[in-house]
N, C-alpha and C positions, 0 to 999 in steps of 0.2 A: 448371760455371763459366759465368757470364754477365756480359759487359761487364767482364771483369777481376776480378769478385767471386767468391769461393769460396762456394758454397752450403753452408749449415750442414747437418750430418748430422741427418736426421729419423728417429728410431727407429720412428715410427709410419707412415712411408711404406710403402705397400702392398708395394713391392718388397723393402724391408728385412724386413717381417713375413714375407713368403713365403720369403725367404732363411733366416730363422731356423728355419722349419719344415723346409725342405729339408735344412739342415745337421744338424738334430737327427735326421732320418731316416737320413742317411748315417753317423751315428755309432753307429747300432744294430748289434749283432752280426748277421752273416748266419745264417739258419736254413734248413736243407734244407726245401724246400717240403712234402715228405710228413711232416715232423716237427713242424710247427707245432701247438702245444698250444692247446686252446680257451681263449679269453679274451673279455672283454666290451670293447666300444668301437668307435668309428668312426675313420677316419683315412686315411692315405696309405701307399703301399707301392711297392717296386721289386722286380721279378723279374729274376733273372740266369740266364744259360745258360752251361754249360761242357761241353757234350756234343760229339758227333762229326757232327752234321748238316753236310754240306759247305758249304752257303751261309753258315753261321754261324761258320765257322772263326775269323775275326778276333775275334769276340766271345768265343768259347771261350778263345782265347789270352789275351785281356785279363782274363778272369775265372778263370784257372787258379791253382792253388796255395792254394785256400781263402780268397783275398782278392778277392772280386768287386768290380770297379771300374765296369763299364759295364752298366747295365740293358738288357735287351731289351724291357722293358715297364714302364711306370709307370702307376699307377692310384689310385683313391680308392674309399672306401666310406663313404656317409653314412647317417644314420638314415632309416628309411622316411618319417617325417613331414617331414624336411627336404627330400626330393625334391619334395614338393607345395608347399613354400614357406609352410606354414602353422603350423609348430610349431618354434620355436627351442629348445625344451626337450625335444624328442623323445628317448625312450629309445633309445640306439644298439643296445642288446641285443648281439648278436654280429656286427654288420654287417661289420666288417673281417675277422674270422676266417672268416665264411661266404663272403666274396668270395674269399679265398685258397683255400678249399676248392673253390669253383667252378672256379678256375683249375687246380688240381691235377687235378680230374676231366677237364677239357678236354684237358689234356696226356696223361693216362692213356688217353683214348679215341683220341688221334691215332696213326696207324699208324707214323709215322716219328720219334716223339719218345719219350724216357724221362723220367718224372717225377723220377727220381733225379738227373738232370743239371741240375736247377733248384734254386736257393735264393732266398731273399727277405730283404728288410729291411722292417719295418713299424713304424709309429708311430701310437699313439692320439693324436688331436688334437681340440681343441675344434671343434665343427661349423663355426663361421664361418670358420676358417682353412684348412679342408680343400681347397676348390677352388683357393685361392691357392697353397698348397704344391704341389699336383699340377701346376698350370700352370707354375710356375717349374722344377720338375724336368724336365718335358717339354722346356721351352725350353733347359735346360742340356745335356741328354744327347741329345736327338732320338732316343729309343729306336726301334729298327727296327719293332717291332710297333705302335707308335703312329703312326709316320710313313709307313711303306711297306706293311706287311702288316697291314691293318686287319681287325678282326673277332674278335680273340682274346677280347675282353671281352663279345662278344654273347651273348645268351640265346636260347633257343628262342622264336620269336615266337608260338607257340601253334597249336593245331589250326586248320587252314584258313587260316593266315596265312603260307604259305611261297611266296607269289608273287614275292617279291624275289629278287635274285641271291644266290648263295652267297657268303659272305664270302671275301675273298682268303686269309685265314688258313686257311680250310678247304679251299681249292683246293690249297694247298701242303702242308697237314697234314690229310688226310682222316681221318675216323673218327667225328666227332660225328654221331650218328644224325639229329638234326633238320636239320643242314646238308645232308645228303644229299638231303633232300626239297626243298631250294630249287632255283631255276632255275640252269642252268649259266651260268658267266661266259664272256665272250669270251677272257679271259686264260687261258693254260695254266699249269700248275705250273712248267714249264720257264721260261716268260717271267718269272713272279714270282720264281723263284729267281735268275734273271739280274739282275733289278732289285735284289734284296737284296744281291747281291755287289757290284754297281756302287755302291750306296748306301754300303756299308761301305768300299769302296775310296776313294770320294770324300769320305767323312766318317768317318775312322778312329775307332775306339772311343776314348772319352775318359773320364778319371776325374772330369770335371766341374770341374777346376781350371784348365783351359787357357783 
């Protein structure tokens, strides 16, 4: 509202477009992460946790009963050509499926997580709306692994490129071989776990409607 005037609804406003993508994703049925069947397409996804890792207890409680409400991580998968900004018609191939498979492998390699405790929702989306949908979902839910414990979505930087610090995710969830070759961080697993608990206490899990 501006100067007493009600602004008309604009269905093409970028926020409204992002909201439509986000809502469509949240309406998808949850699928156990190990059970995702191969499919073509790029898009957005949300990963949910319902296991017994102590620092994630509030999330596990919010996602109990087979009705996950609060993602621990939100991400996107775009066609390879789209990443270079040069091909709006790039074939997505299996970009979204492959991304979810990468995440399942990371969790399987972690010493203190079980892939059976994770499920996901995913949505194949036209390339141009993917970043917008992801950004709105992150803003809505503030997922723990996006906001506090970064690095879950990282890939092996490649031979001879492990000079950087080990991702915080790998400090708390060791097991990925490539991360073990990175430099030690100043933060300990205990410190990161404490930060996660404080974050969840101060920002209680939400179903995104509050």
